[in-house]
TORMARDREN-236391 format. One record per residue: x, y, z of N, C-alpha, C, CB in turn. Coordinates in steps of 0.1 Angstrom, whole numbers, plus 5000, padded with zeros to 4 digits. Glycine has a CB too. Example, Ala and Ser with C-alpha at 12.3 -4.5 7.8 and 13.67 -1.06 7.14 Angstrom:
BEGIN
513249435078512349555078513249675078511349555090;512849785071513749895071512950005079514149945057;
This chain:
BEGIN
868273453365869473483373869573633375870673433366;869373703365869373853366868273903376869273923353;867173833375866073883384866473853399864773803381;867073743401867473703414868473803420868073563415;869473843411870473943416869874073418871573953405;868874113410868174243412867474243425867274273400;866774133427865974123440866874133452865173983440;868074063451868974063462869474203465870173973460;869774273454870274413455869174503461870674473441;867974483457866874573463866774543478865574543455;866774413481866674373495867774433504866674223496;868974423499870074483507869874633508871474453500;869474703498869274843499868174883509868974903486;867174803509866074823518866474813532864874733515;867274703535867774683548868674793553868474543549;869474843543870474953547869675073550871374973535;868675113543867875233545867175223558866875253534;866675093561865975073574866875103586865374933575;868075043584869075063595869475213597870374983592;869575283586869975423587868775503594870175483573;867575463590866375533596866375503611865075483589;866575383615866575353629867675423637866775193632;868775433631869875513637869575653639871175493630;868975713629868575863630867475883640868075913616;866575793640865475803650865975783664864375693648;866975693666867475673680868275793684868475553679;868975853675869775973679868876093683870676023668;867776103675866776213678866076183692865676223668;865876063695865176023707866176063719864775883708;867476033717868476063728868576213730869776003724;868476283720868576433721867376483729868676503708;866176423725864976463732864976433747863776403725;865576313750865676273764866576363771866176123765;867676403765868676493771867976633775869876523763;867176673765866476803767865476793779865676843755;864776673779863776653790864476643804862976523788;865676583804866476573816866876713821867676473815;867376793811867776923815866577003820868377003803;865476993814864277063819863877023833863077043809;863976893835863576833848864576893859863676683849;865876893856866876953865866577103868868276943859;866177173857865877323859864677333868865677383846;863677253866862477263874862777223889861377163868;863577123891863977093904864677203911864876963904;865577273904866377383910865377503913867477433900;864477523904863377633906862577593918862477643894;862277473920861377423931862177443944860977273930;863477413944864277433956864377583960865777373954;864577663950864677813953863377863958864977883940;862277813953860877853958860677803972859777803949;861177683975861077633989861877713999861577483989;863077753995863877844003863177974006865277863998;862678033995861978163996860778154005861478213982;859978044004858878024013859278004027858077894008;860377934029860877914043861278044049862077824043;861878134041862278264046860978354050863078344036;859978344041858778414044858078364056857778394032;858078224058857478164070858278214083857578014070;859578234082860378284093859978424097861878274091;859778514086859378644088858078654095859478724075;857178574090855778574095855778534110854878474087;856678434113856678384127857278494136857678264128;858278574131858878684139857778794141860078734132;857078824130856078934131854978894141855478954117;854578764140853478714150853978724164853178574146;855278694166855878704180855878844184857278644180;856278944175856279084179854879134182856879164167;853879094174852579134177852079084191851579074166;852378954194852078904207852678984218852478754208;853979014217854679094227853979234229856079114224;853679294218852979434218851679424225852879494204;850879314222849579294228849779274243848879174222;850779204247850979174261851379304268852079074263;852179394262852579514268851379614269853679584259;850479614259849379694260848379644272848579694247;848379514274847479464284848179484298847279314282;849479484298850279494311851479584309850679354317;851279724309852379814306853579794314851879954309;853479754327854679734335855579624330854279704350;854979524323855779414318856779464308854879314311;856479574301857379624291858579704297856679714281;858479734310859479814317860479724324858879914326;860379594322861279504329862679534326860979354325;863479534336864879574335865679464328865479604348;866579504319867479414312868679384321867879474298;868979254323870079224331871379294327870379074332;872179344336873379414333874579354340873279564337;875679344332876879294338877379394348877979264327;877279364361877579464372879079494371877279404385;879979404368881379434368881679524357882179304367;881079504345881279594334880779734337880679544321;879679744344879079874347879879944356877679854353;880579874366881479944375882779994368881879854387;883179914358884479954351884280074343884979844343;883080094336882880204327881980304333882280154314;882480424338881580524344880680584334882480634350;879480614338878480674329878780824327877080654335;878180874317878381024314877781104325877581064301;876681054332876181134343877081144354874781074347;877881024357878781024368879981124365879380884370;880381124352881481224349880981364351881881204334;879781394346879181524348879081564362877881534341;878681474371878481504385879881524391877781384392;880881454387882181474392882781614389883181364387;882581654376882981784372882281894380882781804357;880981874381880181974389880581984403878681944388;880881864409881281864423882681934425881381724429;883581904415884881964415884882114414885781914403;883982164405883782314404883182374416882982344391;882282304422881682354434882682364445880482264439;883582264447884582274457885582394454885382144457;885882414441886782524437886082654440887082514422;884882664437884182794440884082824455882682794434;883782724463883682734477885082784483883282604484;886182724478887482764483887782904479888582664477;887482944466887683074461886883184469887383094447;885683144472884783244480885383264494883383184481;885983154500886583164513887783254513886883024519;888583244502889783324500889383474499890583284487;888283504491887883644490887383694503886783644479;886683614511886183654524887383694533885283544530;888383604532889583634541890283764536890583514540;890283794523890883914518889984034522890983914503;888684014522887784124525887984164540886384084523;888284064548888484094562889984134566888083974571;890784134555892184154557892784054567892484304561;892283934566892683834575893783744569891483744580;895083784570896183724563896383574569897383804564;896083554581896283424587895383324580896083424602;894083364579893083274572893483264558891683334574;893883374551894283364537895383264535894683504532;896383264544897483184543897183034543898483214554;896082994549895682854551895282794537894482844560;894982884527894682834514895882834504893582914508;896982874509898182884500898782754498899182984506;899282734486899982604482901182584492900382604467;901282464498902282444508903682444502902082314516;903882414490905182404484905482524475905382274476;904482564467904782674457904482814462903882654445;903782824473903382954478902483034468904683044480;902383164469901583244460902383354453900383304468;902183374440902783484433901683594433903183444419;902183714436901283834436901583914423901483924449;900583934415900784014402899884134403900483924390;900384254402899584374404898784404391900484494406;899084334380898384354368898084224361899084454358;897284224350896884104344897984034337895784134334;899084114333900184054327901084004338900984154318;901383874339902183814349903683804345901683664353;904483874353905883884350906583784361906484024352;906983664356907483564365908783604371907583434358;909483704365910783744371910683854381911683784360;909683944379909584054388908484034399909084184380;907483964396906383954406906783854417905083904399;906483894429906983824441906083704445907083914453;906783604450906183484455906483474470906583354448;905383444478905583424493904983294497904883544500;905683234507905183114513903983144522906283044521;903283034526902083044535902483104548901382914537;903683064553904183114566904383254565905383034570;905083304555905383444553904083534552906283474541;903183484545901883554543901083564556900983484532;901183454564900383454576900883564586900583324583;902083614583902583724592902583864585904083684596;901883874574901784004567901384114576900883984555;900384094584899884194593900984264601898784144602;901984194605902984244614904284274606903284154625;904184254593905384264584905484414579905384164572;906484484584906684624580907784644570906984714592;908284534565909384544555908784594541910084404553;909584674534909184724521909784624510909684864519;908884584501909184484491908984554477908484354491;909684514467909484564453908584454446910884584446;907384494444906384394439906284394423904984424444;906984474417906984484402907184634398905684434397;906584664387906684804381905284864378907584804369;905184994381903885064378903685064363903885204384;902485034359902185044344902285184339900784984341;902985204328903085344323904385404326901885424327;904585434339905785504343906985404345905585574357;906685284348907785184350908485194363908785204339;907985284372908585304385908285174393907985424392;909285144402909085024410907985034420910384994418;907284924423906184924433906884884446904984834429;907184984454907884954467906884984478909185044468;906384874484905384884494905484774505903884884488;904984794517904784694526903684604522904584754541;903484484528902384394524901084464526902484264532;900884534538899684594541899384704530899684654555;900384784527900184884517899884824503901484974516;900484714500900284654487898784604486901284534484;898384554497896984504498895984614495896684444512;896284734501895284844499895384904484895684964508;896584904478896684974465896584874453897985044465;896884744456896884654444896184524445898384624441;895584504457894784374458893284414460895284294470;892884454472891484484474891084624471891184454489;891284654458890984794453889484814451891784814440;888684714451887284714451886784604460886684704436;885484614464884884514473884584394465883684564481;885484294464885284174455884284074462886584114453;883984094475882984014481881584044475882984034496;881484154469880184194462880384204447879684334468;881084104441881384104427880084104419882283984424;880084174408878984174398878984044390878984294389;880083984388880183864380881283774385880483904365;880983644387881983554391881983434381881683494405;883183414375883283304365884483214368883583374351;884283094363885382984365885982954351884682864372;887282964351887982924339887483004326887882774336;887283134328886783214317887583354318885283234318;888883344315889683474316889283554304891183434316;888983684307888583774296889583894295887183824298;889783944283890584054281889684184281891384054267;889884254292888984374294889684504291888484374309;890984504292891684634289892684614278892484674302;893684694278894684694267895884614270895084834263;896084564282897284494286897184344281897484494301;898384294278898384154274897984054285899884114269;897183954282896783864292897483734290895183834291;898283694300899083564298898983474310900583604297;897983494318897883404330897683254327896683454339;896983224316896783084313898083024308895683074303;898983104302900183054297901183034309900883144287;901183124319901983114330901582994339902083244338;900282974340899782864349898982764340898782924360;899582684332898882594323898182484330899882534314;898482444342897882334349896782384359898882254356;896482514359895682574370894282594365896282714374;893382624375891982664373891882804379890982564380;890982884373890883024376889483064381891283114364;889383144391888083194395888183354395887683144409;887383414387887483564386886283634393887483604371;886583744400885583824406885683964400885783824422;884683994392884684114384883684214391884284094370;884184344392883284454397883284564387883884504411;882084604383881884704373882484834377880384724370;882784924368883285054371882085144374884085114359;882385254382881285344385881085444373881685424398;879985514374879785614363880785724363878285674365;881285764374882185874375883685834370882285924389;884085704372885385674369885485534362886285664382;886585514355886885384349887585304359887685404336;886885264370887585194381887085044382887285264394;886784984371886384844371887684764375885884794357;887384644381888484564386888084414385888984604400;889084334383888884194382889884114390888884144367;889484054401890383974409890383834404889983984425;891583784400891683654395892483564404892283654380;891883464410892483364419892883244411891583334431;894183204412894783094405894982974414896083134398;894282864411894382744419894982624412892982714425;895682544420896082414415895582304425897682404413;895182194419894682084428895781984431893482014421;895781944444896781844449896081764460898081914454;896081634457895481544467893981584471896281534480;893181614460891781644462891581784469891081544469;892581864470892481994477892982104467893281994490;892182214467892582324458893382424466891282394453;894582454461895482544467895782664458896882474470;895882784465896082904458897582914454895683024466;897882944441899282964437899483094430899582854427;898383174428898583304421897483394425898683284406;897783524426896683624428896983744418896683674443;896083754409896283854398895083954399896283784384;895384084397894384184396894384254383894484284408;893284254376893184324363892384454366892484234352;892884564360892184694363892384784350892784764375;891684894350891884984339893185044339890785094340;893885044328895185104327895185184314896385004327;896085294314896185374302897085314291896685514306;
């Protein structure tokens, strides 16, 4: 009886140990399977990344091959590479090119210079009727005997009045003499001789556009008095014997594509 009980006890223990061993082995196998599955997933992700990388490389190779073919075609047929790219004509019309802007500015300055030269020629001939044709129809012309423009003292005349200067014997006060302060009381013809055409400006040594320079000691304010104007200067050098340089400055304003004279300024040597 004792032997039978002992045998039964041993049998039960054996079966219990076998069950525990099977459970442990099963758990280990499950862990191993999980690791394998994780590894497989990682390998699949690596494979997908490599495939994407290869696809990108293939695309680059295709683009390079296409570029090479185009270059070879251009080398074989140079004119093919000069084919014009289609342009939106409406957009091209709306946006002016830099060259068009430059041409417009150049043309504008050419017109200004031509008008100024014609004014100087009229002054050289003392042709007041011709000179008057360039005067601004509404503003007239202000005559300034010096580079400093005194808007209160310096006289303004209409085109009609200037056109009759040749026959005008009236004495006007044109401003004050620099230094003494005495009034400049002269007829238009006398003022022309003493304060306008004091040198032959038709033979100017230097002609500049919109480049007012300070040559003497007097304050230069023409650009402040005429902020919307353009200026053409006719400079004549002084002689060796005297400090008689002179600079005729013509002041123009543009209206309806036409340049009109609004100011006549003479810069000269002053003490």
